[in-house]
Phi, psi and omega in degrees: 000113188270069176268159183285162178303135179092352181236004186286131177234131181265103183293340180294330180267013182253037180276355180295150180285128178242155181284326184242150182287164180279113182289347178275349176284156180300317179295312184299316181297313182286331178294324181275315189254348192257016181246133187302323183285352175243025186295341178298332178292315179293319178300313181298316181296312180301316180298323178290321179296320183279355170054041177083350177296334180213136178241114182266129180264323183208157176220158171238137177280137180249165174301131185272357179252127184229125186261340182091181189273338184253157182298325182262011183290135183295132183287142176243132177238114180273153170292303175223135176230122185227156174243128180282174184291347177246021177089001181295146178254133180236122170256122179241117185242137172249120181242116181281318180235156185282111178280162179294137177056049185299318180295317178300318180299319180295318178296319180299317180300311181291326178297319176300316182294320178293316181298327180298332184297336183268002182275125175076015179270159180300160182296336182268019178301134185261019176071012176289130181235157180285167174293141179236124180241129173250123178241114181250118176261112192245126174269040176204168180255144169301309178194183182252022184288333179230081188299336181257000183255099188251351176244124181249119179255102188253125177219169176278120179229163173276119183297335182277316183263345183062020175269148180293128181273321184215124188263356189260013176220122180211154180233130174240117179248130180245114179273094188297325179298338179277349177273106188242013183294141174272169183304319182290347184260001183288126185247328185236169176295325177296320174305316183294318177299312183293324177298317179298311181299321183286335190237356188308310185292337182274341187278152176255347177199165179291133179300146183302324183293344181258350179295136181103343175270113187299323181295314181294319178297326178294321178300312181294326177294315179295323187278349182291124183303322181294345180266355180286143173288168179301319180294318179296320180295319177298317179295317180298314180296323179293319178296320178296321179297315178299317180299314181292319179297316179298320178300313181297317180298315182294318180297319178294320180295319179295321179296316179295321179296320179296320180295318179292316178067015182223157179297325179298322178296318179295323179294322178296318177298316181298322179297318179297316181294321180296321178294335178271011178061032174283140181304138182300326180297322178289322178296319179297318180294322184286324188256338185085359177281158178279161177302319181296319178297318182293320180297330183279348183285000000 
């Protein structure tokens, strides 16, 4: 797992029983934020991230799988895709480990969503498109160049005048390992949200400073392992097993690649992993080879 220094977590050593689920897992994130009857939690979180620049009153959950307009168009699968009460589109992604070309991937996701707006519209369409927001919650760092700067607000601006050129496309990336505030240091509601995400799995009870806030209490209620149904518990354990297995496979592949020290060695490792039906994205992360190189093996 190629996470940055200071953010590495070894899932193999996380077999201990915890009271609350891991919000960075695919199951945990969607269990808390991805259900329509709990959409107030996602609305509240998004509003805090956007810092008053946008106030969302309501959202609708959309299909998270998008194929594009052509038969051979590369499929996009979002973690969460929502539409705001004024037609705004929100992509909300939780990334536990740093995938290859993460910034490119984020641009590709929003480009797909924008391109979709022109499909099936009347001939007199004037190219007006809704606002598109990408929010990436990352359990890794882009780099260590700004150790205290953990929220990146990315928009299109004019480099000469520093004025915003286009206001309807923005990216917010949150580097969670750089958020190091303790409970006593929390100053804003966004601080409280990030503290919960960073510490939920480690906690044994809801912090006293958060007691009385219905939204936060709801998160802890949803996240409590004892409150999961049998089906939910099976799914959660299965996702954790996949996560741990992938971690072990990738670490072993990286070790073998280092020992070989040659591209041919990495290709041999990739062939073995590919034969084991390991996802190409994981093989690429483990070996440093591109998806195209792996597909050609």
